[in-house]
C-alpha positions as CSV (number, residue, x, y, z in Angstrom):
1,M,115.5,93.3,109.2
2,A,115.7,96.2,111.6
3,G,118.1,94.8,114.1
4,H,120.7,97.6,113.5
5,G,120.6,100.6,115.8
6,A,119.1,98.8,118.9
7,P,120.0,100.5,122.1
8,E,122.2,98.9,124.8
9,L,119.8,98.8,127.8
10,S,121.3,97.8,131.0
11,V,119.5,98.5,134.2
12,D,119.5,97.3,137.8
13,A,115.9,95.8,138.3
14,S,116.6,93.9,141.5
15,G,113.4,93.4,143.2
16,A,111.1,93.7,140.3
17,R,108.4,91.1,140.2
18,V,108.3,90.0,136.5
19,A,105.9,87.9,134.6
20,I,107.0,86.3,131.3
21,V,103.7,85.7,129.3
22,A,104.5,83.5,126.4
23,S,102.3,82.0,123.7
24,S,102.2,78.2,123.1
25,W,102.5,78.1,119.4
26,H,105.8,77.7,117.4
27,T,107.7,75.9,120.2
28,E,111.3,76.4,118.9
29,V,110.8,80.0,118.3
30,M,109.2,80.5,121.7
31,D,111.8,78.6,123.5
32,G,114.5,81.0,122.0
33,L,112.3,84.1,123.0
34,I,111.7,82.9,126.6
35,A,115.5,82.0,127.0
36,G,116.4,85.6,125.7
37,A,114.1,87.2,128.1
38,E,115.3,85.1,131.0
39,R,118.9,86.0,130.2
40,A,118.1,89.7,130.2
41,L,116.2,89.5,133.4
42,K,119.0,87.6,135.1
43,A,121.5,90.3,133.9
44,A,119.3,93.0,135.3
45,G,119.1,91.2,138.7
46,V,115.6,89.6,138.5
47,T,116.1,86.4,140.1
48,E,112.8,84.6,139.9
49,P,110.6,85.6,137.0
50,T,107.2,83.7,136.6
51,L,106.6,82.1,133.3
52,I,102.9,81.9,132.4
53,R,101.8,80.3,129.1
54,A,98.9,81.7,126.9
55,A,97.1,79.6,124.5
56,G,98.3,81.9,121.5
57,S,99.2,85.4,120.6
58,F,95.6,86.5,120.6
59,E,95.4,85.7,124.4
60,L,98.5,87.6,125.3
61,P,96.7,90.8,126.2
62,L,94.2,89.3,128.6
63,V,96.8,87.2,130.4
64,S,99.2,90.1,130.6
65,Q,96.4,92.3,132.1
66,A,95.6,89.7,134.6
67,C,99.4,89.7,135.6
68,A,99.5,93.5,135.8
69,Q,96.3,93.4,138.0
70,A,97.8,90.7,140.3
71,G,100.8,92.9,141.1
72,Y,103.6,92.1,138.8
73,D,105.8,95.2,138.3
74,V,106.8,94.1,134.7
75,V,105.1,92.0,132.0
76,V,107.2,90.5,129.1
77,A,104.9,89.4,126.4
78,L,106.2,87.0,123.9
79,G,104.6,85.4,120.9
80,V,104.9,84.7,117.2
81,I,102.3,85.1,114.3
82,I,103.4,83.8,110.9
83,R,101.6,85.0,107.8
84,G,99.5,82.6,106.1
85,G,97.2,82.7,103.2
86,T,94.2,84.2,105.0
87,P,93.6,87.5,106.7
88,H,93.9,85.8,110.0
89,F,97.5,87.2,110.3
90,E,96.3,90.8,110.1
91,Y,93.6,90.5,112.6
92,V,95.5,88.6,115.1
93,S,98.6,90.8,114.9
94,A,96.5,94.0,115.2
95,A,94.4,92.7,118.0
96,A,97.4,91.5,120.1
97,T,99.4,94.6,119.4
98,D,96.5,97.0,120.4
99,G,95.6,94.9,123.3
100,L,99.2,94.9,124.7
101,S,99.4,98.6,124.3
102,R,96.1,99.0,126.2
103,V,97.2,96.9,128.9
104,A,100.3,99.0,129.5
105,L,98.4,102.3,129.3
106,D,95.5,101.2,131.3
107,T,97.4,99.6,134.2
108,G,100.7,101.6,134.2
109,V,102.6,98.4,134.1
110,P,105.4,98.2,131.5
111,V,104.7,95.6,129.0
112,G,107.7,94.3,127.0
113,F,106.6,93.8,123.4
114,G,108.0,90.5,122.2
115,L,105.4,89.7,119.6
116,L,107.1,88.6,116.4
117,T,105.0,89.1,113.3
118,C,106.7,87.4,110.4
119,D,106.2,86.3,106.9
120,D,107.6,82.9,107.3
121,D,109.3,80.4,109.7
122,E,112.8,81.5,108.7
123,Q,112.2,85.1,109.7
124,A,110.8,84.1,113.1
125,L,113.8,81.8,113.7
126,D,116.2,84.6,112.8
127,R,114.8,86.8,115.5
128,A,114.3,84.2,118.2
129,G,117.7,84.5,119.9
130,L,118.6,80.9,119.1
131,P,122.2,79.9,118.1
132,G,122.6,81.3,114.6
133,S,119.8,83.9,115.0
134,R,120.6,87.5,113.9
135,E,118.4,89.1,116.6
136,D,117.2,88.2,120.1
137,K,113.7,89.8,120.3
138,G,113.1,88.1,123.7
139,R,116.0,89.9,125.3
140,E,115.1,93.1,123.7
141,A,111.6,93.0,124.9
142,A,112.6,92.2,128.5
143,E,115.3,94.9,128.5
144,A,112.7,97.5,127.2
145,A,110.2,96.6,129.8
146,L,112.8,96.7,132.7
147,S,114.2,100.0,131.4
148,T,110.7,101.5,131.4
149,W,110.0,100.1,134.9
150,V,113.1,101.9,136.2
151,T,112.3,105.1,134.4
152,L,108.8,105.1,136.0
153,R,110.1,104.1,139.4
154,D,112.6,106.9,139.3
155,L,109.9,109.5,138.1
156,T,107.7,108.5,140.9
157,A,110.5,108.9,143.5
158,R,111.1,112.4,142.3
159,R,107.5,113.6,143.3
C-alpha cells in the first residue's frame, strides 16, 4: 500500500464551488470516501459542497464533465472498482481514469482522483477513511483538487 509519503496539503479554498461526484456501488466504501472528502473541504473553508451521485465508476467522467461545464470550480470524483474474474475491471478502470484526466485537461477544472481500484473488498475498506482504515483517499482526492485550484487561481492572478 502506498500511503506513506503523502503530502500534507492545507489550503484556503473559501469561496470555491465544489462538486463531489460519487458512484453508487459499494455503499460502505463510498460513505467513507465521501465523508473524507467532506472533512477535507470543510477544513479548507468550503462550506457547501454539492454531492452528485453517478450510477457507477464508468459514469464518473461524464458527470464530472457536466459539473465542470456547469461552473463548478473543483470536482472531486469518487468511486471504487473491485477486481473480479473477468476483464471488466481493466476496461472500467482504464475508461474512468482516462476520462477523468480528459475532463480536467479539456475543461481546466481540477478533478480530484478518488477512484479506488482494488483487488478485493478488504483493500477498498482499508483506503476508505473509515474507522480502522489505514488511508483516507476521499480526503486525499479533495485536498489535491483544492490545492490544484488554488495553484491555478494564483497563476491566473499573476498574469
